[in-house]
N, C-alpha and C positions, 0 to 999 in steps of 0.2 A: 541558476541560486541554488546552494546546499544551505537546508536548515538544520543545524546540530544541535543536539542534547547532551552536554556534559563532553563534547569534543569528538561526540560520534552523527557522523552523518543519519538522518533519519528521514528527511522528507527534501526532495526536489521541486522549485519552481522553475515551469518553465515557458517560456511565450508559446502563443497560439499557432505557430507557425511550424517552431522546432516539435511541439505535441502532433500536431496533424503528419508530418513528415516520419515521424515513429508510429504512428499509428498505422498509416498505411503499408508501413515495413512490416508491420507486424503479421504473425501468423492469425489469421482470423479463427482459426479452430481456438486458439487460447482465449479469446474474448467474450466475456461473457456478463452476467450480471448476477446478484445474490438469489436473483428468483431462480435463474437458471442454474446453479451451483449444486451442487449434491450436497446430500445431507452431510454426509463425511468431510466433504471440504470444507462447509460450511463452518461447523463444530469446531474443523482446527483455527480457522479465519477468526474465529469469536473465543475462541481460547488465546490465539497472538494477542489481538485487541485488549482483552483482558490484561494478558501478562505485561502488556506494555504502560498500560493503564495503574496495574499495581505499583510496578518499577519507576513511574514517575510520580505518583504519590508518594510514594516510601521516600524518593529523595528531597520531598516537602521541607 
């Protein structure tokens, strides 16, 4: 299931079987947590979340 915002895909909802299959197929080197992210990548991630939040609030 795709969740949209203003007709643009924003999130995807998967059943657990599909999620687990995708995770098994993913490159383990690309999987991590916020604790294992580099500071630079974490800053980029936070900026992207903030920008998304700002755009969502502006549309209200």
